[in-house]
C-alpha positions in Angstrom: 35.6 -17.3 -30.5 32.9 -15.2 -29.9 34.0 -11.6 -30.3 32.4 -9.0 -28.4 30.5 -6.1 -30.2 32.3 -2.4 -30.2 29.3 -1.2 -28.5 29.1 -3.8 -25.6 32.7 -3.2 -24.9 32.3 0.7 -25.0 29.6 0.1 -22.4 31.7 -1.8 -20.1 34.0 0.5 -20.0 31.9 3.7 -19.5 30.1 1.8 -16.6 33.8 1.1 -15.3 35.2 4.5 -15.5 31.9 6.0 -13.8 32.0 3.4 -10.9 35.5 4.5 -10.3 34.6 8.3 -10.4 31.8 7.8 -8.2 34.1 6.0 -5.6 36.8 8.5 -5.5 34.1 11.3 -5.4 32.5 9.8 -2.6 35.8 8.6 -0.7 37.2 12.6 -1.3 34.4 14.6 -1.5 34.2 15.3 2.3 30.7 15.6 4.3 28.8 12.3 4.9 30.1 9.6 2.4 26.6 7.6 2.7 24.8 11.1 2.0 27.4 11.7 -1.2 27.0 8.3 -2.5 22.8 8.9 -2.5 23.3 11.9 -4.7 25.0 9.7 -7.0 22.2 7.1 -6.3 19.4 9.8 -7.6 21.2 9.6 -11.0 21.4 5.9 -11.1 17.8 4.9 -10.4 16.7 7.8 -12.7 18.4 5.9 -15.8 17.1 2.9 -14.5 13.6 3.8 -14.2 14.0 5.7 -17.8 15.3 2.4 -19.5 13.6 -0.4 -17.7 10.5 1.0 -16.2 8.9 -2.3 -15.3 11.4 -3.9 -13.5 11.8 -0.3 -11.9 8.6 -0.9 -10.3 10.3 -4.1 -8.6 13.1 -2.2 -7.4 10.8 0.5 -5.9 9.3 -2.0 -3.9 12.3 -3.0 -2.6 13.7 0.3 -2.1 10.5 1.5 -0.1 11.3 -1.4 2.0 14.9 -0.9 3.1 15.5 2.9 2.2 15.4 4.1 5.9 18.1 1.5 6.7 20.4 3.7 4.6 19.1 6.7 6.4 20.5 5.2 9.6 23.6 4.3 8.7 24.6 8.2 7.7 25.2 8.6 11.2 28.1 6.0 11.1 29.7 8.5 8.5 29.7 11.4 10.5 27.3 14.6 10.9 24.2 13.9 9.0 22.7 17.5 7.3 19.2 18.2 6.1 20.4 17.8 2.4 21.9 14.5 3.0 18.4 13.6 4.1 17.1 15.1 0.7 19.3 12.7 -1.2 18.0 9.5 0.8 14.3 10.2 1.0 14.3 11.6 -2.8 15.2 8.1 -4.2 11.8 6.6 -4.6 9.7 9.5 -6.0 13.2 9.9 -8.7 12.7 6.6 -9.5 8.8 6.7 -9.9 8.8 9.7 -11.7 11.7 8.1 -13.9 9.2 5.0 -14.9 6.5 7.5 -15.5 8.5 9.5 -17.6 9.7 6.7 -19.8 6.3 5.5 -20.2 5.1 9.1 -21.5 7.9 9.3 -23.4 6.8 5.8 -25.7 3.2 7.6 -25.7 4.7 10.4 -27.5 6.8 8.5 -29.9 4.2 6.1 -30.7 6.1 2.9 -29.1 3.1 2.4 -26.6 -0.7 3.0 -27.1 -2.8 3.5 -24.2 -6.6 2.1 -24.0 -9.4 3.8 -22.9 -9.5 2.9 -19.3 -5.7 3.6 -19.0 -6.0 6.8 -20.1 -8.5 7.3 -17.3 -6.3 6.0 -14.7 -3.5 8.4 -16.0 -6.1 11.2 -15.2 -6.9 9.8 -12.1 -3.3 9.9 -10.9 -2.9 13.3 -12.0 -6.1 14.6 -9.9 -4.7 12.9 -6.8 -1.7 14.5 -7.1 -3.7 17.6 -7.7 -5.7 17.0 -4.7 -2.6 16.3 -2.6 -0.9 19.6 -3.7 -4.2 21.7 -3.3 -4.7 20.5 0.4 -1.1 21.3 1.1 -1.4 24.7 -0.3 -4.5 25.3 1.5 -2.7 24.1 5.0 0.0 26.6 4.4 2.5 25.5 1.9 2.4 28.0 -0.2 6.1 27.6 -1.7 7.4 25.3 -4.3 9.9 24.0 -1.9 7.0 23.4 0.5 4.8 21.5 -2.0 7.3 19.3 -4.1 7.9 17.5 -1.3 4.5 16.9 -0.2 3.6 15.8 -3.4 6.2 13.8 -3.6 5.7 11.7 -0.4 2.2 11.6 -0.9 -0.1 12.1 -4.1 3.0 11.1 -6.5 2.5 7.0 -5.9 -0.9 7.2 -7.2 1.1 6.8 -10.4 1.2 3.4 -9.6 -2.9 2.9 -10.8 -1.8 4.1 -14.1 1.7 2.4 -14.7 1.3 -1.0 -13.2 -1.5 -1.7 -16.0 0.8 -0.5 -18.8 3.8 -2.2 -17.8 2.7 -5.7 -16.8 0.3 -6.9 -19.5 -0.1 -11.0 -18.8 -1.8 -13.0 -15.8 1.8 -14.0 -14.6 2.8 -10.9 -14.0 0.2 -10.3 -11.4 1.2 -13.4 -9.7 4.8 -12.3 -10.2 4.2 -9.1 -8.5 2.3 -10.3 -5.7 4.7 -12.9 -4.7 7.7 -10.7 -4.8 6.3 -7.9 -2.9 5.7 -10.5 -0.2 9.2 -11.9 -0.4 10.5 -8.6 -0.4 9.4 -7.8 3.2 9.9 -10.7 4.6 13.1 -9.9 6.0 11.6 -6.6 7.5 9.0 -8.6 9.5 11.9 -10.6 10.6 14.1 -8.1 11.6 11.2 -6.5 13.6 11.0 -9.5 15.7 14.7 -9.7 16.2 14.7 -6.1 17.4 12.1 -6.7 19.9 14.0 -9.5 21.1 17.6 -8.1 21.2 16.8 -4.0 21.1 18.1 -1.9 19.1 21.7 -1.9 17.5 23.8 0.8 18.5 24.1 2.8 15.0 20.1 2.7 15.3 20.3 4.3 19.0 22.8 6.8 17.5 20.1 7.5 14.4 17.2 8.3 16.9 19.5 10.2 19.3 19.7 12.7 16.3 16.4 13.8 16.3 16.0 12.9 12.8 12.9 10.5 13.2 10.0 10.9 15.1 10.6 7.4 16.7 13.1 9.1 19.1 10.1 8.4 21.4 11.0 5.1 21.5 14.1 5.9 23.6 11.8 7.4 26.2 10.5 4.7 28.9 10.7 0.9 28.7 8.2 -0.6 26.5 10.7 -0.7 23.1 8.4 -0.9 19.9 10.3 -2.3 16.8 10.2 -0.5 13.5 12.5 -2.6 11.8 13.9 -1.5 8.5 10.9 1.0 8.4 10.2 4.7 9.4 7.9 3.9 12.2 6.2 1.3 14.4 3.0 1.9 12.7 4.3 1.6 9.0 5.7 -2.2 10.2 2.6 -3.1 11.9 0.3 -1.9 9.3 2.5 -3.8 6.3 2.8 -6.9 8.3 -1.0 -6.8 8.8 -1.4 -6.3 5.0 1.0 -9.1 4.1 -0.3 -11.9 6.6 -3.7 -11.4 5.5 -2.9 -11.7 1.4 0.1 -14.3 2.5 -3.0 -16.6 4.0 -5.3 -16.2 1.1 -2.6 -16.9 -1.6 -2.9 -20.3 -1.2 -6.5 -20.0 -2.0 -6.2 -18.6 -5.0 -5.3 -20.5 -8.5 -2.7 -19.7 -10.8 -3.3 -18.8 -14.3 -3.2 -22.8 -15.0 -5.8 -23.5 -12.6 -3.9 -26.4 -11.1 -1.5 -24.7 -8.2 -2.2 -22.0 -6.0 -0.6 -18.7 -6.1 1.5 -19.8 -3.0 1.5 -23.5 -1.8 0.4 -24.1 1.5 4.2 -25.0 2.4 5.1 -21.9 2.0 1.7 -19.6 2.7 1.4 -20.8 6.2 5.0 -20.0 7.2 4.8 -16.6 5.6 1.5 -15.5 7.1 3.3 -16.7 10.4 6.4 -14.7 10.1 4.1 -11.4 9.2 1.8 -12.2 12.1 4.9 -12.2 14.3 5.9 -9.4 13.2 2.4 -8.0 14.2 3.0 -9.2 17.6 6.8 -8.1 18.4 5.4 -4.4 17.2 2.5 -4.6 19.7 0.9 -2.6 17.5 -3.2 -3.3 18.2 -4.0 -1.7 14.7 -1.9 -4.3 12.9 -4.4 -7.2 14.2 -7.2 -4.7 13.0 -5.6 -4.3 9.5 -5.0 -8.0 9.3 -8.7 -8.9 10.1 -10.2 -6.3 7.9 -7.9 -7.4 4.9 -8.6 -10.9 5.4 -12.6 -10.4 5.9 -12.4 -8.7 2.7 -10.6 -11.2 0.8 -13.6 -13.2 1.6 -16.5 -11.2 1.4 -15.8 -8.8 -1.8 -16.2 -12.0 -4.3 -20.1 -11.6 -3.2 -22.4 -9.2 -3.5 -24.5 -9.9 -0.7 -21.3 -10.5 1.6 -20.0 -6.9 0.4 -23.0 -5.5 1.6 -23.2 -7.4 4.9 -19.6 -6.2 5.5 -20.2 -2.4 4.9 -23.6 -2.6 7.0 -21.4 -4.0 9.6 -18.8 -1.4 9.2 -21.2 1.4 9.8 -23.1 -0.1 12.3 -19.4 -0.7 14.4 -18.9 2.9 13.7 -21.9 4.2 14.6 -21.9 2.7 17.8 -18.5 3.9 18.6 -19.4 7.5 18.1 -23.1 7.3 20.0 -21.6 5.4 22.8 -18.4 7.0 23.2 -18.4 8.6 26.4 -19.7 5.3 28.2 -16.8 3.3 26.6 -14.3 6.1 28.1 -15.3 5.1 31.2 -15.2 1.7 30.6 -11.8 1.2 29.2 -10.1 1.9 32.7 -11.7 -0.7 34.9 -11.4 -3.4 31.6 -7.7 -2.5 31.5 -7.3 -3.4 34.9 -9.0 -6.9 34.4 -7.2 -7.6 31.3 -3.8 -7.0 33.5 -5.0 -9.2 36.2 -5.3 -11.6 33.6 -2.1 -11.3 31.8 -0.1 -10.9 34.8 2.8 -8.3 34.9 4.9 -9.2 32.2 5.9 -6.0 30.0 5.3 -7.6 26.5 2.2 -8.9 27.5 1.3 -5.4 28.8 2.3 -3.7 25.9 0.1 -6.0 23.7 -2.9 -6.0 25.7 -3.3 -2.1 26.4 -6.1 -0.6 25.5 -6.0 2.6 27.4 -4.8 4.5 24.3 -7.8 3.9 22.2 -9.1 6.7 24.8 -7.8 9.1 22.7 -10.1 7.8 19.6 -13.2 8.1 21.7 -12.2 11.3 22.8 -12.7 12.7 19.2 -15.6 10.9 18.6 -17.4 12.2 21.7 -16.4 15.6 20.6 -17.9 15.0 17.4 -21.1 14.5 18.9 -20.8 16.9 21.9 -19.3 19.8 20.3 -20.8 22.0 18.2 -17.5 24.0 17.1 -16.6 21.2 15.3 -19.0 21.6 12.6 -18.2 24.5 10.7 -18.4 24.9 6.9 -15.0 25.3 5.9 -13.0 24.6 9.3 -11.1 26.5 11.9 -7.6 28.1 11.0 -4.2 26.3 11.9 -4.3 28.0 15.5 -7.4 26.1 16.4 -5.3 23.0 16.7 -4.1 24.0 20.1 -7.7 24.4 21.4 -8.2 21.4 23.6 -11.8 21.4 23.1 -11.5 20.5 19.1 -9.0 17.7 20.0 -9.1 14.7 17.6 -6.8 11.4 16.9 -9.1 10.2 14.0 -9.3 11.0 10.4 -13.3 11.9 10.5 -12.8 14.7 13.3 -9.5 15.8 12.2 -10.8 16.6 9.0 -13.8 18.2 10.1 -11.9 20.5 12.2 -9.2 21.3 9.3 -11.4 21.7 6.6 -15.1 21.9 7.5 -18.2 20.3 6.8 -18.6 21.1 2.9 -15.3 19.6 1.9 -15.5 16.5 3.6 -19.4 15.9 2.8 -18.4 16.2 -0.8 -15.1 14.2 -0.7 -17.5 11.5 1.0 -19.9 11.7 -1.8 -17.4 11.3 -4.1 -15.4 8.4 -1.9 -19.1 6.5 -1.8 -19.4 6.8 -5.5 -15.7 5.8 -6.2 -16.6 2.7 -3.7 -19.4 1.7 -5.5 -18.0 1.8 -8.9 -14.9 0.1 -7.7 -17.1 -2.9 -6.2 -19.1 -3.1 -9.5 -15.8 -3.3 -11.4 -15.1 -6.5 -8.9 -17.9 -8.2 -9.3 -17.9 -8.1 -12.9 -14.9 -10.1 -12.8 -15.9 -13.8 -14.0 -12.6 -15.8 -13.7 -12.6 -16.8 -10.0 -8.8 -16.2 -9.5 -8.8 -12.9 -11.1 -12.0 -12.2 -8.8 -10.3 -13.4 -5.6 -7.0 -11.3 -6.6 -9.1 -7.9 -7.3 -10.9 -8.9 -3.8 -7.7 -9.1 -1.8 -6.4 -6.1 -3.3 -9.3 -3.8 -2.6 -9.4 -5.5 0.9 -6.0 -3.7 1.6 -7.2 -0.4 0.6 -10.2 -0.8 2.4 -8.4 -2.0 5.7 -6.2 0.7 5.8 -8.8 3.4 5.4 -10.7 1.5 8.6 -7.4 1.7 10.4 -7.6 5.4 9.7 -10.7 6.0 11.2 -10.3 3.8 14.1 -6.8 4.0 15.1 -5.4 7.4 13.4 -4.2 8.0 10.1 -1.9 5.4 8.0 -2.8 5.9 4.8 -0.1 8.3 4.0 2.7 6.9 6.1 5.5 5.6 4.0 5.8 3.0 2.7 2.2 2.0 3.5 0.8 4.2 0.8 3.2 2.5 -1.8 1.8 -0.7 -0.9 -1.8 0.9 -1.3 -1.3 2.3 -4.8 0.5 -0.9 -5.5 -2.9 -2.8 -4.5 -4.6 -0.4 -6.7 -2.7 -1.0 -9.8 -3.2 -4.6 -9.6 -6.7 -4.3 -9.1 -6.6 -2.4 -12.2 -4.8 -4.9 -14.1 -7.1 -7.5 -12.9 -10.0 -6.1 -14.3 -8.1 -5.3 -17.6 -7.2 -9.0 -17.9 -11.1 -9.4 -17.6 -11.9 -7.2 -20.3 -9.0 -8.9 -22.7 -10.7 -12.4 -21.9 -13.9 -10.4 -22.3 -13.4 -9.6 -26.2 -12.8 -12.2 -28.6 -9.8 -11.7 -30.6 -9.9 -11.0 -34.3 -8.5 -14.3 -35.1 -11.6 -15.8 -33.5 -14.1 -13.6 -35.0 -12.5 -14.6 -38.5 -12.7 -18.1 -37.7 -16.5 -17.6 -36.3 -17.4 -16.1 -39.6 -15.6 -18.8 -42.1 -16.1 -21.9 -40.1 -19.7 -23.2 -41.2 -21.8 -24.6 -38.3 -22.0 -27.7 -37.4 -25.0 -29.7 -39.2 -28.0 -29.9 -37.2 -28.7 -33.8 -36.7 -32.4 -35.0 -36.8 -33.7 -36.8 -33.6 -36.4 -39.4 -33.6 -38.2 -40.1 -30.6 -37.6 -43.5 -29.1 -40.0 -45.8 -28.5 -40.7 -46.7 -24.9 -39.6 -50.1 -24.7 -36.4 -49.2 -26.6 -35.2 -46.2 -24.7 -32.8 -45.4 -27.5 -32.5 -42.2 -29.3 -31.0 -42.4 -33.0 -29.8 -39.9 -35.2 -30.9 -40.0 -39.0 
């Protein structure tokens, strides 16, 4: 008969006792039970990330998709305090920090060795966090208590650029990570459609009435815009846009065996339809743009000429919107009336085809052209945002007002250099499947930038920022696998040096009549 080791028995007993103590503490501790439970979950995810950082990345993606639902359920347990919110919202950054700490400890004790590019990614991730903290400090958050939440909710997720290439080493890991990410967010899209059809559940209405979420605006007016299990309608439509394009493209990407697609068409098509339905249900026009640009990038970024053509088209479109912003603003009203006459009086169709909201972005572009006060060297102070003449609803105009020409110019140069290096990295990949994966991940990152320019900033919205940095990490892993394929192993070098080459055969030129080549 098999006997369990004493260590295993001790672990089971300790786990059961810890679970019992947590349950008793939650039930008898007073306050909000779910908030109290999340306090213990912080410890649990930290331990899990330290012990198993690889699966911690999968757990992070799952938590990012559903953590806001846990926040809503707190209203069922009674009064919600600000401290309870910190316990809930602190779970994802705590888990990621624990995964990073586990990797750094492994490096320190010699269990893990980093390659040159991985060191670079670690410094890049640290740079993202430093820039995020610096911009927050300049913006007025001078205390540690003000800086830490900003870094935790923003720049910290840049660690995924470093962690994914370190924790995932095989080609199958890329395929598994992409597919699991898609499957994790499938219920998110489905529940978004459910919300659109049946409305919010009572606990969600109670949650919105607390004023904790900015989505309380959904209760004002008749146009219900679902946000599913995420924290906002913008997050839902953008995530669905990403994954609709990637799901569709996945059936054209071959697996490592080069025989089967990454996702078979019988699954890829329904998945892309589900995410597309999530975009439609959200009635967010930015989701359609994100999906279109992601899909376009998936195809264009595999070729140098197509990449250049896409960037020329994007720059031309942006210049057109800025130069003709005044004329476009005047055209939107009559055009909206024509669209309404075609689609009818249906509330859902009117929401889906509403283009009047784009007037806000065009007004920012018009200010960019006509208002010299926007063009300062180092921006305006915080009080300037109350000035309507400096109004902006896009990333570029807002950055010029807040930070000024000098920082924006330097950041633009840095971004252009990074994009150039990024596309060079992609186009050096010779494996067609890895190239297609790298192109898709780059398309996700670029489409989020374009959406921020055209529809307002989405890159800092949770969990969009997590998916962006996850895509960046997968891209770096694809390049890492390409480098490993390009460099011969020590065994291959040994064989090439010890095995003599095949003898050269002498070939006699055939006679014209025989038409045969004979070796001698």
